[in-house]
DSSP file (Angstrom, degrees, kcal/mol; ACC not computed):
  #  RESIDUE AA STRUCTURE BP1 BP2  ACC     N-H-->O    O-->H-N    N-H-->O    O-->H-N    TCO  KAPPA ALPHA  PHI   PSI    X-CA   Y-CA   Z-CA
    1    1 A M     >        0   0    0      0, 0.0     4,-2.0     0, 0.0     5,-0.2   0.000 360.0 360.0 360.0 -44.1    0.0    0.0    0.0
    2    2 A K  H  >  +     0   0    0      1,-0.2     4,-2.0     2,-0.2     5,-0.1   0.879 360.0  53.0 -63.4 -37.7    2.8    2.4    0.9
    3    3 A R  H  > S+     0   0    0      2,-0.2     4,-2.2     1,-0.2    -1,-0.2   0.902 107.5  50.7 -64.9 -41.7    4.6    1.6   -2.3
    4    4 A V  H  > S+     0   0    0      1,-0.2     4,-2.6     2,-0.2     5,-0.2   0.908 109.8  50.5 -63.7 -42.3    1.5    2.4   -4.4
    5    5 A L  H  X S+     0   0    0     -4,-2.0     4,-2.5     1,-0.2    -1,-0.2   0.884 109.7  50.9 -64.1 -38.6    1.0    5.8   -2.6
    6    6 A L  H  X S+     0   0    0     -4,-2.0     4,-2.4     2,-0.2    -1,-0.2   0.903 111.1  48.1 -65.0 -40.8    4.7    6.6   -3.3
    7    7 A I  H  X S+     0   0    0     -4,-2.2     4,-2.3     2,-0.2    -2,-0.2   0.932 113.3  47.0 -65.2 -45.8    4.3    5.8   -7.0
    8    8 A I  H  X S+     0   0    0     -4,-2.6     4,-2.3     1,-0.2    -2,-0.2   0.904 112.9  49.7 -63.4 -41.3    1.1    7.8   -7.3
    9    9 A S  H  X S+     0   0    0     -4,-2.5     4,-2.4    -5,-0.2    -1,-0.2   0.911 110.3  50.8 -63.6 -42.2    2.7   10.8   -5.5
   10   10 A G  H  X S+     0   0    0     -4,-2.4     4,-2.2     2,-0.2    -2,-0.2   0.903 110.8  48.1 -62.4 -42.1    5.7   10.6   -7.8
   11   11 A I  H  X S+     0   0    0     -4,-2.3     4,-2.2     2,-0.2    -1,-0.2   0.908 111.2  51.0 -64.8 -41.9    3.5   10.6  -10.9
   12   12 A A  H  X S+     0   0    0     -4,-2.3     4,-2.1     1,-0.2    -2,-0.2   0.910 110.5  48.9 -62.7 -42.1    1.5   13.6   -9.5
   13   13 A I  H  X S+     0   0    0     -4,-2.4     4,-2.4     1,-0.2    -1,-0.2   0.912 110.5  50.7 -64.7 -42.2    4.7   15.5   -8.8
   14   14 A L  H  X S+     0   0    0     -4,-2.2     4,-2.3     1,-0.2    -1,-0.2   0.893 109.9  50.5 -62.4 -39.5    6.1   14.8  -12.3
   15   15 A L  H  X S+     0   0    0     -4,-2.2     4,-2.4     2,-0.2    -1,-0.2   0.895 110.7  49.0 -65.4 -39.9    2.8   16.0  -13.9
   16   16 A I  H  X S+     0   0    0     -4,-2.1     4,-2.0     2,-0.2    -2,-0.2   0.919 111.6  48.8 -65.3 -43.7    2.9   19.2  -11.9
   17   17 A I  H  X S+     0   0    0     -4,-2.4     4,-2.0     1,-0.2    -2,-0.2   0.909 111.9  49.7 -62.2 -41.8    6.5   19.9  -12.9
   18   18 A A  H  X S+     0   0    0     -4,-2.3     4,-1.8     1,-0.2    -2,-0.2   0.913 110.1  50.4 -63.4 -42.9    5.6   19.2  -16.5
   19   19 A A  H  < S+     0   0    0     -4,-2.4    -1,-0.2     1,-0.2    -2,-0.2   0.869 113.7  45.1 -64.2 -36.6    2.6   21.6  -16.4
   20   20 A V  H  < S+     0   0    0     -4,-2.0    -1,-0.2     1,-0.2     4,-0.2   0.838 117.0  43.9 -76.2 -32.8    4.7   24.4  -14.9
   21   21 A S  H >X S+     0   0    0     -4,-2.0     3,-1.2    -5,-0.2     4,-0.7   0.689  90.2  83.2 -89.6 -18.1    7.7   24.0  -17.2
   22   22 A V  H >X S+     0   0    0     -4,-1.8     3,-1.5     1,-0.3     4,-1.0   0.888  85.3  57.6 -56.2 -44.5    5.9   23.6  -20.6
   23   23 A P  H 34 S+     0   0    0      0, 0.0    -1,-0.3     0, 0.0     3,-0.1   0.783 101.7  58.0 -59.7 -23.9    5.5   27.3  -21.2
   24   24 A F  H <4 S+     0   0    0     -3,-1.2    -2,-0.2    -4,-0.2     4,-0.1   0.731 105.8  48.8 -76.5 -21.1    9.2   27.8  -21.0
   25   25 A F  H << S+     0   0    0     -3,-1.5    -1,-0.2    -4,-0.7    -3,-0.1   0.640  96.2  77.9 -93.7 -16.4    9.9   25.3  -23.8
   26   26 A I  S  < S-     0   0    0     -4,-1.0     5,-0.1    -3,-0.1     0, 0.0  -0.829  88.7-115.0 -96.6 127.6    7.4   26.7  -26.4
   27   27 A P    >>  -     0   0    0      0, 0.0     3,-1.2     0, 0.0     4,-0.9  -0.276  16.8-127.4 -61.4 144.7    8.6   29.9  -28.2
   28   28 A K  H 3> S+     0   0    0      1,-0.3     4,-2.5     2,-0.2     5,-0.1   0.751 105.5  69.7 -65.7 -23.5    6.5   33.0  -27.5
   29   29 A S  H 3> S+     0   0    0      1,-0.2     4,-2.3     2,-0.2    -1,-0.3   0.818  94.6  56.2 -64.0 -29.2    6.0   33.6  -31.2
   30   30 A V  H <> S+     0   0    0     -3,-1.2     4,-2.0     2,-0.2    -1,-0.2   0.936 109.5  44.5 -66.7 -46.5    3.8   30.5  -31.2
   31   31 A Y  H  X S+     0   0    0     -4,-0.9     4,-2.7     1,-0.2     5,-0.2   0.926 112.5  53.2 -60.3 -44.6    1.5   32.0  -28.6
   32   32 A K  H  X S+     0   0    0     -4,-2.5     4,-2.5     1,-0.2    -2,-0.2   0.920 109.6  46.6 -59.5 -47.3    1.5   35.3  -30.3
   33   33 A A  H  X S+     0   0    0     -4,-2.3     4,-2.3     1,-0.2    -1,-0.2   0.900 113.9  48.2 -64.1 -41.3    0.4   33.9  -33.7
   34   34 A Q  H  X S+     0   0    0     -4,-2.0     4,-2.5     2,-0.2     5,-0.2   0.899 112.5  48.0 -67.3 -40.5   -2.4   31.8  -32.1
   35   35 A I  H  X S+     0   0    0     -4,-2.7     4,-2.6     2,-0.2     5,-0.3   0.927 112.6  48.9 -66.5 -44.1   -3.7   34.7  -30.0
   36   36 A E  H  X S+     0   0    0     -4,-2.5     4,-2.4    -5,-0.2    11,-0.3   0.930 113.8  46.6 -59.2 -45.9   -3.7   37.0  -33.0
   37   37 A R  H  X S+     0   0    0     -4,-2.3     4,-2.2     2,-0.2    -2,-0.2   0.923 114.6  45.8 -64.2 -45.8   -5.5   34.4  -35.2
   38   38 A A  H  X S+     0   0    0     -4,-2.5     4,-2.3     1,-0.2    -1,-0.2   0.906 115.2  46.7 -65.7 -42.0   -8.1   33.6  -32.5
   39   39 A A  H  X S+     0   0    0     -4,-2.6     4,-2.5    -5,-0.2     6,-0.3   0.895 111.5  51.3 -68.2 -39.6   -8.8   37.3  -31.7
   40   40 A T  H  X>S+     0   0    0     -4,-2.4     4,-1.5    -5,-0.3     5,-0.7   0.914 113.3  45.3 -63.0 -43.0   -9.0   38.2  -35.4
   41   41 A N  H  <5S+     0   0    0     -4,-2.2    -2,-0.2    -5,-0.2    -1,-0.2   0.892 115.2  47.3 -67.1 -39.8  -11.5   35.4  -36.0
   42   42 A A  H  <5S+     0   0    0     -4,-2.3    -2,-0.2     1,-0.2    -1,-0.2   0.889 121.7  34.0 -70.2 -39.6  -13.6   36.3  -32.9
   43   43 A L  H  <5S-     0   0    0     -4,-2.5    -1,-0.2     2,-0.3    -2,-0.2   0.614  95.2-134.2 -91.8 -13.8  -13.8   40.0  -33.6
   44   44 A Q  T  <5S+     0   0    0     -4,-1.5     2,-0.3     1,-0.3    -3,-0.2   0.827  75.7  98.9  58.8  32.4  -13.9   39.9  -37.4
   45   45 A R  S   <S-     0   0    0     -5,-0.7     2,-0.4    -6,-0.3    -2,-0.3  -0.968  87.9 -90.6-141.9 154.1  -11.3   42.7  -37.4
   46   46 A E        -     0   0    0     -2,-0.3    25,-2.8    26,-0.1     2,-0.5  -0.540  41.7-164.3 -70.8 122.0   -7.5   42.6  -37.8
   47   47 A V  E     -A   70   0A   0     -2,-0.4     2,-0.4   -11,-0.3    23,-0.2  -0.932   3.9-168.5-110.4 130.1   -5.8   42.2  -34.4
   48   48 A T  E     -A   69   0A   0     21,-2.7    21,-2.3    -2,-0.5     2,-0.7  -0.972  11.8-161.6-123.2 131.5   -2.1   43.0  -34.1
   49   49 A L  E     +A   68   0A   0     -2,-0.4    19,-0.2    19,-0.2    18,-0.1  -0.922  17.2 167.7-110.3 105.0    0.2   42.2  -31.2
   50   50 A A        +     0   0    0     17,-2.8    17,-0.2    -2,-0.7    18,-0.1   0.679  58.1  55.5 -91.6 -19.2    3.3   44.3  -31.4
   51   51 A G  S    S-     0   0    0     15,-1.9     2,-0.1    16,-0.5    16,-0.1  -0.124  96.4 -57.2-102.3-162.6    4.7   43.7  -27.9
   52   52 A D        -     0   0    0     13,-0.1    14,-2.0    -2,-0.1     2,-0.5  -0.398  37.5-143.7 -78.9 153.2    5.7   40.7  -25.8
   53   53 A V  E     -B   65   0A   0     12,-0.2     2,-0.5    -2,-0.1    12,-0.2  -0.982  15.3-167.1-115.8 127.7    3.4   37.8  -24.8
   54   54 A N  E     -B   64   0A   0     10,-2.7    10,-2.2    -2,-0.5     2,-0.4  -0.970   1.7-169.1-120.0 129.3    3.8   36.4  -21.3
   55   55 A I  E     +B   63   0A   0     -2,-0.5     2,-0.3     8,-0.2     8,-0.2  -0.934   6.3 178.0-118.4 139.4    2.3   33.1  -20.2
   56   56 A S  E     -B   62   0A   0      6,-2.6     6,-2.9    -2,-0.4   -36,-0.0  -0.993  18.5-175.4-139.0 145.2    2.1   31.7  -16.7
   57   57 A V        +     0   0    0     -2,-0.3     4,-0.2     4,-0.2    -1,-0.1   0.469  55.1  98.8-116.9  -6.2    0.5   28.6  -15.2
   58   58 A F  S    S-     0   0    0      1,-0.2    -1,-0.2     2,-0.1     4,-0.0  -0.998  94.1  -0.4-136.1 133.6    1.1   29.1  -11.5
   59   59 A P  S    S-     0   0    0      0, 0.0    34,-0.4     0, 0.0     2,-0.3  -0.999 144.0  -8.5 -82.6  -8.6   -0.7   30.1   -9.3
   60   60 A R  S    S-     0   0    0     32,-0.1     2,-0.5    33,-0.1    32,-0.2  -0.970  81.1 -92.9-143.7 161.1   -3.3   30.4  -12.1
   61   61 A I  E     + C   0  91A   0     30,-1.7    30,-3.1    -2,-0.3     2,-0.3  -0.630  60.9 160.0 -74.7 122.1   -3.3   30.1  -15.9
   62   62 A S  E     -BC  56  90A   0     -6,-2.9    -6,-2.6    -2,-0.5     2,-0.3  -0.978  26.6-167.1-146.6 156.9   -2.7   33.6  -17.2
   63   63 A A  E     -BC  55  89A   0     26,-2.7    26,-2.4    -2,-0.3     2,-0.4  -0.996   3.0-168.2-142.0 143.7   -1.5   35.5  -20.2
   64   64 A S  E     -BC  54  88A   0    -10,-2.2   -10,-2.7    -2,-0.3     2,-0.4  -0.999   3.9-168.1-133.7 140.9   -0.6   39.1  -20.8
   65   65 A V  E     -BC  53  87A   0     22,-2.9    22,-3.0    -2,-0.4     2,-0.3  -0.986   8.8-149.8-130.0 134.9    0.0   40.8  -24.2
   66   66 A Q  E     + C   0  86A   0    -14,-2.0   -15,-1.9    -2,-0.4    20,-0.3  -0.767  68.4  15.6-107.9 152.8    1.5   44.2  -24.7
   67   67 A Q  E    S+     0   0A   0     18,-2.3   -17,-2.8    -2,-0.3   -16,-0.5   0.968  75.8 178.6  53.4  69.6    0.9   46.8  -27.5
   68   68 A V  E     -AC  49  84A   0     16,-2.2    16,-3.1   -19,-0.2     2,-0.4  -0.838  10.0-175.0-103.5 134.8   -2.4   45.5  -28.9
   69   69 A T  E     -AC  48  83A   0    -21,-2.3   -21,-2.7    -2,-0.4     2,-0.5  -0.994  10.5-163.0-129.1 140.5   -4.3   47.1  -31.8
   70   70 A V  E     -AC  47  82A   0     12,-2.5    11,-2.8    -2,-0.4    12,-1.7  -0.988  24.9-130.8-120.1 121.0   -7.7   46.2  -33.2
   71   71 A A  E     - C   0  80A   0    -25,-2.8     9,-0.3    -2,-0.5     3,-0.1  -0.330  11.7-127.5 -74.4 149.9   -8.4   47.7  -36.6
   72   72 A N        -     0   0    0      7,-2.6   -26,-0.1     6,-0.1     3,-0.1  -0.575  34.1 -99.6 -83.6 155.4  -11.6   49.5  -37.6
   73   73 A P    >   -     0   0    0      0, 0.0     3,-1.2     0, 0.0    -1,-0.1  -0.345  55.8 -78.8 -67.1 161.2  -13.5   48.4  -40.7
   74   74 A E  T 3  S+     0   0    0      1,-0.2     3,-0.1    -3,-0.1    -3,-0.0  -0.313 115.1  43.1 -62.5 145.1  -13.0   50.5  -43.8
   75   75 A G  T 3  S+     0   0    0      1,-0.4    -1,-0.2    -3,-0.1     2,-0.2   0.253  82.5 119.1 102.9 -11.0  -14.8   53.8  -43.9
   76   76 A F  S <  S-     0   0    0     -3,-1.2    -1,-0.4     2,-0.1    -4,-0.1  -0.518  70.4-122.2 -85.6 157.7  -14.2   54.9  -40.3
   77   77 A A  S    S+     0   0    0     -2,-0.2    -1,-0.1    -3,-0.1    -2,-0.0   0.853  95.7  47.6 -69.2 -35.6  -12.3   58.1  -39.5
   78   78 A T  S    S-     0   0    0      1,-0.1    -2,-0.1     2,-0.1    -6,-0.1  -0.818  76.7-136.0-109.0 148.4   -9.5   56.4  -37.4
   79   79 A P  S    S+     0   0    0      0, 0.0    -7,-2.6     0, 0.0     2,-0.4   0.802  87.2  52.4 -72.6 -27.1   -7.6   53.3  -38.5
   80   80 A N  E     -C   71   0A   0     -9,-0.3    -9,-0.3     1,-0.1     3,-0.1  -0.913  53.2-167.4-117.4 137.0   -7.8   51.5  -35.1
   81   81 A M  E    S+     0   0A   0    -11,-2.8     2,-0.4    -2,-0.4   -10,-0.2   0.853  85.9  20.9 -79.8 -38.9  -10.8   50.8  -33.0
   82   82 A I  E     -C   70   0A   0    -12,-1.7   -12,-2.5     2,-0.0     2,-0.4  -0.996  56.1-179.3-135.0 136.0   -8.7   49.8  -29.9
   83   83 A E  E     +C   69   0A   0     -2,-0.4     2,-0.4   -14,-0.2   -14,-0.2  -0.941  19.3 178.9-131.3 111.1   -5.1   50.7  -29.0
   84   84 A A  E     -C   68   0A   0    -16,-3.1   -16,-2.2    -2,-0.4     3,-0.2  -0.913  31.0-152.1-119.2 139.9   -4.1   49.1  -25.7
   85   85 A G  E    S-     0   0A   0     -2,-0.4   -18,-2.3     1,-0.3     2,-0.3   0.875  85.9  -3.4 -71.4 -38.7   -0.8   49.2  -23.9
   86   86 A E  E     -C   66   0A   0    -20,-0.3     2,-0.4   -19,-0.1    -1,-0.3  -0.967  57.5-163.0-157.0 139.0   -1.4   45.8  -22.2
   87   87 A L  E     -C   65   0A   0    -22,-3.0   -22,-2.9    -2,-0.3     2,-0.4  -0.978  15.2-172.2-120.5 138.0   -4.2   43.2  -22.0
   88   88 A R  E     +C   64   0A   0     -2,-0.4     2,-0.3   -24,-0.2   -24,-0.2  -0.966   8.3 173.0-131.1 147.1   -4.3   40.5  -19.3
   89   89 A G  E     +C   63   0A   0    -26,-2.4   -26,-2.7    -2,-0.4     2,-0.3  -0.991   4.4 179.6-148.3 149.3   -6.5   37.5  -18.7
   90   90 A S  E     -C   62   0A   0     -2,-0.3     2,-0.4   -28,-0.2   -28,-0.3  -0.990  13.4-158.1-150.9 158.5   -6.4   34.6  -16.3
   91   91 A V  E     -C   61   0A   0    -30,-3.1   -30,-1.7    -2,-0.3     2,-0.1  -0.999  25.2-121.4-136.7 135.4   -8.3   31.5  -15.3
   92   92 A K        -     0   0    0     -2,-0.4   -32,-0.1   -32,-0.2    -2,-0.0  -0.453  14.3-134.1 -73.3 149.6   -8.2   29.7  -11.9
   93   93 A W  S    S+     0   0    0    -34,-0.4    -1,-0.1     1,-0.3   -33,-0.1   0.935  96.3  21.7 -65.7 -46.9   -7.1   26.1  -11.8
   94   94 A I              0   0    0      1,-0.1    -1,-0.3    -3,-0.0     0, 0.0  -0.988 360.0 360.0-127.0 126.5  -10.0   25.1   -9.6
   95   95 A P              0   0    0      0, 0.0    -1,-0.1     0, 0.0    -2,-0.0   0.528 360.0 360.0 -62.4 360.0  -13.2   27.2   -9.4
């Protein structure tokens, strides 16, 4: 019984370490491209991320993006609907 608990604990610790370290191994350009594509599709406007993208998984899953612009449709007086210095979002691990 003790051996089974040690094995399960070891597997749980390895999974936690993997979850925390994965964002460090994936280039930030991958996140940036996916966020731009998803935001452009959702808003039906061109979204540009000119700054850095930061991803964190502990203590909650979060992302922050700097220098974000959302384009206006053609015919508007200004080229951008939104110009933000930084956008942040996060999700708790457990509600």
